[in-house]
matplotlib code that plots the C-alpha trace (Angstrom):
import matplotlib.pyplot as plt

x = [87.2, 89.1, 91.5, 90.9, 92.9, 91.6, 94.0, 93.8, 90.2, 90.6, 86.9, 85.9, 82.7, 81.4, 84.6, 84.4, 80.8, 81.4, 84.5, 82.6, 79.8, 82.4, 84.2, 81.0, 82.5, 80.7, 80.2, 83.3, 85.6, 88.0, 88.5, 91.8, 91.7, 95.1, 94.4, 93.9, 90.1, 89.7, 91.0, 91.4, 88.3, 84.7, 83.0, 85.1, 82.1, 80.3, 83.4, 83.6, 79.9, 80.5, 83.6, 81.9, 79.1, 81.5, 83.4, 80.2, 80.3, 83.5, 85.2, 87.0, 90.6, 91.3, 94.9, 95.5, 97.1, 98.9, 95.8, 94.0, 97.0, 96.8, 93.1, 93.5, 96.4, 94.4, 91.8, 94.3, 96.7, 95.3, 98.7, 98.4, 94.9, 95.8, 98.4, 95.8, 93.5, 96.1, 96.6, 92.9, 91.3, 89.1, 87.6, 86.9, 85.1, 83.2, 81.9, 80.6, 78.8, 77.2, 75.9, 74.2, 76.9, 78.3, 81.5, 83.9, 86.0, 83.6, 80.8, 82.4, 80.2, 81.5, 81.3, 83.8, 86.2, 85.9, 86.7, 89.8, 91.1, 90.2, 89.3, 92.1, 95.4, 99.0, 99.5, 98.0, 99.8, 98.4, 100.1, 101.8, 101.2, 101.4, 99.5, 100.7, 99.8, 103.1, 106.2, 108.3, 111.9, 112.9, 115.3, 112.8, 110.0, 106.5, 106.0, 109.0, 108.3, 108.7, 105.3, 107.0, 107.9, 104.5, 102.6, 104.9, 107.8, 107.4, 107.4, 110.5, 112.3, 111.9, 113.9, 112.1, 111.1, 112.9, 109.7, 109.7, 106.1, 104.7, 104.0, 100.7, 100.7, 99.3, 100.4, 102.6, 100.1, 100.7, 99.8, 99.4, 96.5, 97.9, 99.3, 103.1, 104.1, 107.6, 106.6, 107.7, 106.0, 102.8, 101.6, 97.9, 97.4, 96.3, 95.4, 91.7, 91.3, 93.4, 91.2, 92.8, 91.3, 90.6, 92.0, 90.8, 93.1, 92.6, 96.0, 95.9, 95.1, 96.5, 93.2, 92.3, 89.3, 89.4, 86.7, 86.7, 84.6, 82.7, 81.3, 83.4, 85.2, 87.8, 89.8, 93.3, 95.9, 99.1, 100.9, 100.6, 102.3, 105.2, 108.5, 112.0, 113.1, 115.6, 118.3, 117.9, 117.7, 120.8, 122.7]
y = [-113.3, -110.7, -108.1, -105.0, -101.8, -98.5, -95.6, -91.9, -90.7, -86.9, -86.0, -87.9, -89.5, -90.4, -92.4, -94.0, -95.1, -96.3, -98.3, -99.9, -100.9, -102.5, -104.4, -105.5, -105.9, -108.5, -108.7, -111.1, -108.7, -106.3, -102.8, -100.9, -97.3, -95.7, -92.1, -88.7, -88.8, -85.1, -82.0, -81.4, -83.1, -81.8, -83.7, -84.4, -84.2, -86.9, -89.1, -88.8, -89.7, -92.8, -93.8, -93.3, -95.5, -98.2, -98.0, -98.8, -102.3, -103.0, -104.2, -100.9, -100.2, -96.5, -95.4, -91.7, -89.7, -86.4, -84.5, -85.8, -84.7, -81.2, -81.0, -82.0, -79.7, -76.8, -77.4, -77.4, -74.7, -71.6, -70.7, -73.9, -73.2, -70.9, -73.5, -76.2, -74.1, -73.8, -77.6, -78.4, -77.4, -74.8, -77.5, -79.5, -76.6, -75.7, -79.3, -79.1, -75.9, -77.6, -80.4, -77.8, -77.3, -73.8, -74.3, -73.9, -76.4, -75.8, -77.0, -80.4, -83.1, -84.7, -88.2, -87.0, -85.7, -88.9, -90.9, -88.8, -88.7, -92.1, -94.5, -93.9, -95.7, -95.0, -98.4, -101.8, -105.2, -108.4, -111.8, -111.1, -107.3, -104.1, -100.9, -97.3, -94.0, -92.9, -95.0, -96.7, -96.9, -100.4, -101.0, -100.2, -102.3, -101.0, -100.1, -97.8, -95.8, -92.0, -90.3, -88.1, -91.1, -92.8, -89.8, -87.6, -89.5, -90.0, -93.6, -93.3, -96.7, -98.3, -101.4, -104.3, -104.0, -106.1, -108.0, -109.5, -108.4, -106.4, -102.7, -101.3, -97.5, -94.4, -90.7, -90.5, -90.1, -92.0, -89.6, -92.4, -93.8, -97.2, -98.7, -98.8, -102.4, -103.2, -106.6, -105.9, -102.5, -101.3, -97.7, -97.4, -93.6, -93.2, -89.5, -89.6, -85.9, -84.9, -86.6, -90.0, -93.1, -94.4, -97.9, -100.8, -103.8, -107.4, -107.8, -111.7, -112.0, -108.8, -108.0, -104.3, -102.2, -98.5, -95.8, -92.1, -89.1, -89.6, -92.8, -95.0, -98.2, -100.6, -103.6, -104.9, -107.1, -106.1, -108.8, -106.7, -103.7, -105.4, -103.4, -103.9, -101.5, -98.8, -100.5, -103.7, -102.1, -102.0, -98.8]
z = [-86.7, -88.7, -87.4, -89.5, -89.6, -90.9, -91.9, -91.3, -91.7, -91.3, -91.1, -94.3, -93.1, -96.6, -97.2, -93.8, -94.2, -97.7, -96.5, -93.6, -96.0, -98.3, -95.5, -93.7, -90.2, -88.1, -84.4, -84.3, -86.1, -84.4, -85.9, -85.2, -86.3, -86.6, -85.6, -87.2, -87.0, -87.0, -89.0, -92.7, -94.0, -94.0, -91.2, -88.2, -86.0, -88.0, -87.9, -84.1, -83.8, -85.8, -83.8, -80.5, -81.8, -82.9, -79.6, -77.7, -79.3, -77.5, -80.7, -81.7, -80.7, -81.5, -81.7, -80.9, -83.7, -83.8, -84.8, -81.7, -79.7, -81.2, -80.5, -76.9, -76.4, -77.9, -75.2, -72.4, -73.6, -75.2, -76.8, -78.9, -80.1, -83.0, -84.2, -84.2, -86.3, -88.9, -89.1, -89.8, -86.5, -88.1, -90.4, -87.3, -85.5, -88.6, -88.8, -85.2, -86.1, -89.1, -86.7, -84.5, -81.9, -81.2, -83.2, -80.3, -78.3, -75.4, -77.7, -78.5, -76.8, -73.6, -75.3, -77.9, -75.3, -73.4, -76.5, -77.3, -73.8, -72.3, -75.0, -77.5, -76.9, -78.0, -79.6, -79.9, -80.1, -81.6, -81.9, -85.3, -85.7, -83.8, -84.7, -84.2, -85.7, -87.2, -86.4, -83.8, -82.6, -83.8, -80.9, -78.1, -76.7, -77.5, -73.8, -74.0, -77.2, -77.3, -77.9, -80.4, -82.5, -82.1, -83.2, -85.4, -87.1, -90.8, -92.3, -94.3, -94.7, -91.2, -90.3, -88.7, -85.1, -82.5, -81.8, -85.3, -85.7, -88.6, -88.0, -89.4, -89.3, -91.0, -90.7, -93.8, -96.6, -99.8, -102.7, -105.2, -103.2, -102.5, -99.2, -98.9, -98.1, -97.0, -95.7, -92.1, -92.1, -93.9, -94.1, -95.0, -94.9, -98.5, -98.5, -98.3, -97.5, -100.5, -103.1, -102.3, -100.6, -97.1, -96.7, -94.6, -94.3, -93.2, -91.6, -91.7, -95.5, -96.8, -98.6, -98.5, -99.3, -100.2, -100.4, -101.2, -100.6, -103.9, -102.4, -104.7, -103.5, -104.8, -103.5, -103.7, -102.1, -100.2, -102.2, -105.3, -103.6, -101.9, -102.3, -101.0, -98.4, -99.7, -97.7, -99.7, -103.2, -105.5, -105.4]

ax = plt.figure().add_subplot(projection="3d")
ax.plot(x, y, z, "-o")
ax.set_aspect("equal")
plt.show()
């Protein structure tokens, strides 16, 4: 059994399908997706269809990202609708129109809303790791984290969490296309919608796979990308 994390997808279905083919998840593996499934990229509708399909297997744990939060808020609060459109929401609606829906929030299938509202979680904890979209307050238990930190706070140079477990997160895109590995914290948003890569990580071994929107793939190891936190570097 493998515990596999996948970084921010942002509507990049070609990269997601290429990544899944490269990883080859089995019925015994667990997939943890780190949020930001929609917006920015060209096919948020297709990504949502794929995630709903994966969730039906019972082996997908989907963390909710800030872009899912914005999409849900846009549905509940009309005043936030225009703001969401500016942050990639228009790309999302356009993708639904291309799939034959009416290109409005009302046209988003019920199964997709159910996934976003009821199947996504704010965080997930495993024996040696925990998974969030953006970041955590290192002094607080996972059960007592502010939503604003979980969904919006940049990666920066986070100290170890009080649990001693390794944080796996996304949200802060790495323009160089490689995961950022501090040992106690790993960010795997590798900027797929900005001509970067989508990353899938085996958290136990540190092996990772990457795929892009051109259908290319590559592999690597977190051990080759380990860096000291800024607080430990000589000044």
